[in-house]
C-alpha positions as CSV (number, residue, x, y, z in Angstrom):
1,M,118.5,145.5,110.9
2,T,117.8,148.6,108.9
3,I,118.3,148.8,105.1
4,A,117.4,151.2,102.2
5,D,115.0,149.2,100.0
6,P,114.5,150.5,96.5
7,S,110.8,149.7,96.5
8,L,109.8,150.2,100.1
9,G,112.2,153.0,101.2
10,K,113.9,152.9,104.6
11,S,113.0,149.5,106.1
12,T,113.4,147.3,109.1
13,V,114.3,143.6,108.3
14,F,113.1,140.7,110.4
15,R,114.6,137.2,110.0
16,A,114.6,133.9,111.8
17,G,117.1,133.6,114.6
18,K,120.4,131.7,114.1
19,L,119.7,129.5,117.1
20,Q,116.4,128.5,115.5
21,V,118.1,127.5,112.3
22,Y,120.9,125.6,114.1
23,A,118.4,123.7,116.2
24,T,116.5,122.6,113.1
25,L,119.8,121.5,111.4
26,G,120.8,119.7,114.6
27,T,117.5,117.9,114.8
28,A,117.9,116.9,111.1
29,L,121.3,115.3,111.8
30,V,121.1,113.8,115.3
31,M,117.9,111.7,115.0
32,P,118.9,109.8,111.8
33,A,122.3,109.0,113.4
34,I,120.6,107.6,116.5
35,F,118.1,105.7,114.4
36,L,120.7,104.2,112.1
37,A,122.9,103.2,115.0
38,V,120.0,101.3,116.6
39,A,118.8,99.7,113.4
40,L,122.2,98.6,112.1
41,T,123.7,97.3,115.4
42,V,120.9,96.2,117.7
43,A,118.5,94.8,115.0
44,S,121.0,92.7,113.1
45,P,119.0,89.7,111.8
46,H,121.8,87.2,111.3
47,Q,124.2,87.9,114.1
48,S,124.0,87.1,117.8
49,G,126.2,90.0,118.8
50,P,126.4,93.6,117.5
51,A,126.9,94.1,113.8
52,T,130.4,95.3,112.8
53,T,129.7,96.2,109.2
54,I,126.7,97.7,107.4
55,R,125.4,95.3,104.9
56,V,122.7,96.7,102.6
57,G,120.9,94.1,100.5
58,A,119.6,90.7,101.5
59,D,120.3,91.3,105.2
60,Y,118.7,94.7,105.7
61,G,117.2,96.0,102.5
62,I,116.5,99.8,102.3
63,A,113.8,99.8,105.0
64,P,116.1,101.1,107.9
65,F,117.2,104.0,105.7
66,L,113.8,105.3,104.6
67,F,112.8,107.0,107.8
68,P,116.2,108.7,108.4
69,A,116.2,109.9,104.8
70,F,112.8,111.4,105.0
71,W,113.6,112.9,108.4
72,L,116.8,114.4,107.1
73,L,115.2,115.8,104.0
74,F,112.2,117.3,105.9
75,F,114.3,119.2,108.4
76,C,116.9,120.3,105.9
77,I,114.1,121.8,103.8
78,A,112.7,123.4,107.0
79,A,116.1,124.9,107.8
80,I,116.5,126.3,104.2
81,L,113.0,127.9,104.5
82,E,113.9,129.4,107.8
83,M,117.1,130.9,106.4
84,R,115.1,132.4,103.5
85,L,112.4,133.7,105.8
86,Q,112.3,137.5,105.7
87,L,109.9,140.3,106.5
88,V,110.9,143.8,105.2
89,V,108.8,146.6,106.9
90,G,109.3,149.9,105.0
91,E,108.0,153.4,104.7
92,R,105.7,152.5,101.8
93,G,104.7,148.9,102.7
94,F,106.0,145.5,103.6
95,R,107.4,142.5,101.8
96,Y,107.0,139.0,103.3
97,S,109.1,136.1,101.9
98,G,107.7,132.9,103.4
99,P,107.4,129.2,102.5
100,K,104.7,129.9,100.0
101,G,106.5,132.7,98.1
102,T,107.0,136.4,98.3
103,I,104.2,139.0,98.6
104,E,104.5,142.8,98.7
105,V,101.8,145.0,100.0
106,R,101.5,148.8,100.2
107,W,100.2,150.5,103.4
108,D,97.2,152.0,101.6
109,Q,96.0,148.4,101.0
110,V,96.2,147.5,104.7
111,D,93.1,147.7,106.9
112,D,94.3,146.1,110.2
113,I,97.2,144.2,111.7
114,A,96.3,141.9,114.7
115,I,97.7,138.9,116.6
116,H,95.5,135.9,116.3
117,W,95.6,132.4,117.9
118,R,95.0,128.8,117.0
119,R,95.2,125.5,118.9
120,G,98.5,123.8,118.5
121,A,98.9,120.0,118.2
122,R,101.4,119.5,121.0
123,R,102.6,122.8,122.4
124,G,99.4,124.5,123.3
125,P,98.0,127.7,121.7
126,L,100.0,129.2,118.9
127,K,99.8,132.8,117.7
128,Y,100.4,134.4,114.4
129,L,100.2,137.8,112.7
130,A,97.2,138.4,110.5
131,V,97.2,141.4,108.1
132,T,93.7,142.3,106.9
133,L,93.5,144.0,103.5
134,K,90.9,146.5,102.2
135,Q,90.6,144.6,98.9
136,P,91.3,140.9,98.4
137,L,94.7,140.0,97.0
138,E,95.2,136.8,95.1
139,G,91.7,135.6,96.3
140,S,92.3,136.3,100.0
141,S,91.7,139.4,102.1
142,Q,94.0,138.2,104.9
143,I,97.7,137.5,105.0
144,K,98.9,135.2,107.7
145,L,102.5,135.4,109.0
146,G,103.2,132.3,111.1
147,P,102.6,130.3,113.3
148,S,104.8,127.6,111.8
149,T,107.4,130.2,110.8
150,T,108.7,132.6,113.4
151,F,111.3,135.4,113.6
152,A,114.0,136.2,116.1
153,A,111.8,139.1,117.3
154,S,108.4,138.4,119.0
155,W,105.1,138.8,117.1
156,E,104.4,141.8,119.4
157,E,107.6,143.5,118.3
158,V,106.8,142.8,114.6
159,R,103.2,144.0,115.0
160,S,104.4,147.2,116.8
161,A,106.8,148.0,114.0
162,M,104.2,147.4,111.3
163,L,101.5,149.5,113.1
164,S,104.0,152.4,113.5
165,R,104.7,152.4,109.8
166,L,101.0,152.1,109.0
167,E,100.2,155.0,111.2
168,A,103.0,157.1,109.7
169,A,101.7,156.4,106.2
170,G,98.2,157.7,107.3
171,G,96.6,154.5,108.2
172,R,94.7,153.5,111.4
173,P,96.1,154.5,114.7
174,A,98.5,152.0,116.2
175,S,96.7,150.0,119.0
176,V,98.7,148.8,122.0
177,E,96.6,146.0,123.4
178,M,96.6,142.4,122.2
179,P,93.0,141.3,121.3
180,L,92.4,138.9,124.1
181,T,88.7,138.9,123.6
182,E,89.2,137.3,120.1
183,A,91.4,134.7,121.7
184,L,88.7,133.9,124.2
185,A,86.2,133.5,121.5
186,L,88.5,131.2,119.6
187,E,89.1,129.1,122.8
188,S,85.4,128.9,123.4
189,A,84.9,127.6,119.8
190,L,87.5,124.9,120.5
191,G,85.4,123.4,123.3
192,T,86.7,124.8,126.6
193,E,83.4,126.3,127.7
194,A,84.1,126.0,131.4
195,A,87.4,128.0,131.2
196,T,85.8,130.6,128.9
197,S,82.9,131.0,131.4
198,A,85.3,131.5,134.3
199,A,87.2,134.1,132.3
200,K,84.0,136.0,131.4
201,A,83.1,136.0,135.1
202,V,86.4,137.7,135.9
203,F,85.8,140.2,133.2
204,S,82.5,141.1,134.8
205,G,84.1,141.6,138.2
206,Q,83.1,138.3,139.7
207,L,85.1,135.2,140.9
208,G,86.4,132.8,138.3
209,V,87.6,129.3,139.0
210,F,89.9,127.5,136.5
211,R,90.7,123.8,136.5
212,P,92.7,121.5,134.1
213,S,90.6,120.0,131.3
214,R,89.0,116.6,131.9
215,F,91.2,115.2,129.2
216,L,94.3,115.8,131.3
217,S,92.6,114.5,134.4
218,L,90.8,111.4,133.2
219,G,93.0,110.6,130.2
220,P,96.1,109.6,132.3
221,F,93.8,107.3,134.4
222,I,92.5,105.5,131.2
223,V,96.0,105.1,129.7
224,G,97.4,104.1,133.0
225,L,94.8,101.3,133.1
226,I,96.2,100.0,129.8
227,A,99.7,100.1,131.2
228,F,98.7,98.2,134.3
229,A,97.0,95.6,132.1
230,V,100.3,95.2,130.2
231,T,102.0,94.7,133.6
232,A,99.5,92.0,134.6
233,W,100.0,90.3,131.2
234,A,103.8,90.4,131.5
235,S,103.7,88.9,135.0
236,Q,102.3,85.6,133.7
237,P,104.4,82.9,132.0
238,H,103.7,82.6,128.3
239,A,103.8,79.7,125.9
240,T,106.4,79.8,123.2
241,N,106.0,78.4,119.7
242,P,108.8,76.3,118.1
243,S,110.7,78.1,115.4
244,P,110.8,76.7,111.8
245,S,114.4,75.5,112.4
246,D,113.3,73.4,115.3
247,I,110.6,71.8,113.2
248,L,113.0,70.9,110.4
249,N,116.0,69.8,112.5
250,G,114.5,67.9,115.3
251,T,111.5,66.3,116.9
252,Y,109.3,68.3,119.2
253,T,106.0,67.9,121.0
254,T,103.1,70.3,120.7
255,W,101.7,69.5,124.1
256,P,102.3,70.8,126.7
257,P,103.8,73.8,125.0
258,P,107.0,75.2,126.5
259,S,106.7,78.4,128.4
260,Q,109.0,81.3,129.2
261,P,109.3,83.2,132.5
262,P,107.6,86.6,132.9
263,S,109.3,89.6,131.3
264,V,110.7,91.5,134.3
265,S,111.7,94.6,132.3
266,L,108.3,94.9,130.6
267,M,106.5,94.3,133.8
268,V,108.5,96.9,135.8
269,G,108.5,99.4,132.9
270,S,104.7,99.3,132.2
271,G,104.0,99.4,136.0
272,L,106.1,102.5,136.4
273,V,104.4,104.2,133.4
274,G,101.0,103.4,134.8
275,L,101.9,104.7,138.2
276,L,103.3,107.9,136.7
277,L,100.2,108.5,134.6
278,W,97.9,107.9,137.6
279,S,99.9,110.3,139.7
280,Y,99.8,112.9,137.0
281,G,96.0,112.5,136.6
282,W,95.5,112.8,140.3
283,W,97.7,115.9,140.5
284,N,95.6,117.6,137.8
285,S,92.4,116.7,139.6
286,R,93.7,118.6,142.7
287,L,94.7,121.8,140.8
288,T,92.6,124.9,141.2
289,L,93.2,128.5,140.2
290,T,90.8,131.1,141.6
291,V,90.9,134.6,140.1
292,D,89.0,137.6,141.4
293,R,89.3,141.4,141.7
294,R,91.7,141.2,144.7
295,G,94.2,138.6,143.4
296,F,94.5,134.9,142.7
297,V,94.9,131.7,144.7
298,L,96.6,128.6,143.3
299,K,95.9,125.3,145.0
300,R,98.2,122.3,144.5
301,A,98.7,118.9,146.1
302,F,101.5,118.6,148.7
303,V,102.2,122.4,148.4
304,P,100.9,125.3,150.4
305,N,98.4,127.5,148.6
306,L,99.9,130.4,146.7
307,T,98.0,133.6,147.4
308,V,99.0,136.7,145.5
309,D,97.3,140.2,145.6
310,W,97.2,142.3,142.4
311,T,98.9,145.1,144.3
312,S,102.1,143.0,144.5
313,V,102.0,141.8,140.9
314,R,104.6,143.4,138.6
315,S,103.7,141.9,135.2
316,V,101.3,139.4,133.6
317,G,102.3,138.0,130.2
318,L,102.5,135.0,127.9
319,Q,105.6,132.8,128.1
320,A,106.2,131.0,124.8
321,P,106.9,127.2,124.9
322,T,110.4,126.0,124.3
323,L,111.9,122.6,123.5
324,T,112.4,121.8,127.2
325,R,109.6,123.8,128.9
326,G,105.9,124.3,128.2
327,G,104.5,127.8,127.8
328,G,101.8,129.4,129.9
329,V,100.9,132.6,131.7
330,A,104.0,134.1,133.4
331,V,103.2,136.2,136.5
332,E,106.0,138.2,138.3
333,Y,105.2,139.4,141.8
334,L,106.6,140.4,145.2
335,A,106.2,137.8,147.9
336,V,105.2,138.7,151.5
337,D,108.9,139.0,152.6
338,G,109.6,141.4,149.7
339,R,111.5,138.9,147.5
340,P,110.6,138.8,143.8
341,G,108.7,135.7,142.7
342,R,107.7,134.3,139.4
343,I,105.3,131.5,138.4
344,V,104.2,130.1,135.1
345,V,100.6,128.8,135.0
346,G,100.4,126.4,132.1
347,G,102.4,123.6,130.5
348,L,102.3,120.0,131.9
349,R,103.1,121.0,135.5
350,L,100.2,123.4,135.9
351,A,98.0,122.4,133.0
352,F,95.5,125.2,133.0
353,P,94.0,126.5,129.7
354,T,96.4,129.3,128.7
355,I,94.4,131.7,126.7
356,P,91.3,132.1,129.1
357,V,93.6,132.4,132.1
358,L,95.8,135.0,130.4
359,G,92.8,137.1,129.5
360,A,91.2,136.8,133.0
361,M,94.4,137.6,134.9
362,D,95.4,140.4,132.6
363,A,92.0,142.0,132.9
364,A,91.8,141.6,136.7
365,W,95.3,143.0,137.2
366,K,94.7,146.1,135.0
367,R,91.3,146.7,136.7
368,A,93.1,146.7,140.1
369,Q,95.6,149.2,138.7
370,G,92.7,151.5,137.7
371,E,93.2,151.1,133.9
């Protein structure tokens, strides 16, 4: 959207997408409804069957309502912040209205605009836009846009628009490439030395071999052992202690204690969880991605090796994670029979380190094109 801003001149406005706001509001409403339904019907303390009325007080207290209330408040505030999120990129500067307030910067104060990366807690690497200033503003020489707040447009589109305005105002020339070397340095600092070494080998024209991290290979085996231990424990009969009502209303003996049969549901469920984790760990231990100057080879269990030459590759880019699918390196290519193919290296299914693989494949592909 283009507007005429009194302070910045002719400007382009970036906002959060409507689907993003609706998804946040839906998350705020759905989870408390499910939680309350379970807490007030299944966990009724004084009824043998489902509860028919909500009784707050001596029966429940306020405990079942605390978590839904905090959940609802948190995501409602997040939705309001997303609706207020705005970036105005004008002829004389830009204005960013984010969660921490509004800041306005003129182009003669800007030194550089780049995309940076950081490690996400659950969804892999996250990127954000970093605006470096010539002189510190409010005690900081860098303004970070994101990664917790995002716009309907991608960060590449936002950066391109800002660099074009900066160049038109007499600033540094607009650069096209994303600084993958900085991302590799960050990934190395976060502890993935093997993947970074493989990427550097590809940069120098040699062969690089990527594998999933040891955490994703050995971690499922360790957690699976715990699940199998729970299965073994659940398969044994367990002694039951008499309740206080039995002690007051009748005679009982303390030896031998009564016992209950094994918990079939717990035994089967934990066994399936352990089997799933072991299968996933074994799958990751078999994954190998080899990248060189001619192309790449992906080796997987139970699947024929995928061999792709760089001459048949049409694009190499980053696919952002969504609510249902993990992100990774998206490669579009032409198969041997001429049909278009696409594969995403990353996420839980092909759990390779995203940033080093992206840098290596992008560099090898462009070298093969003569760039």
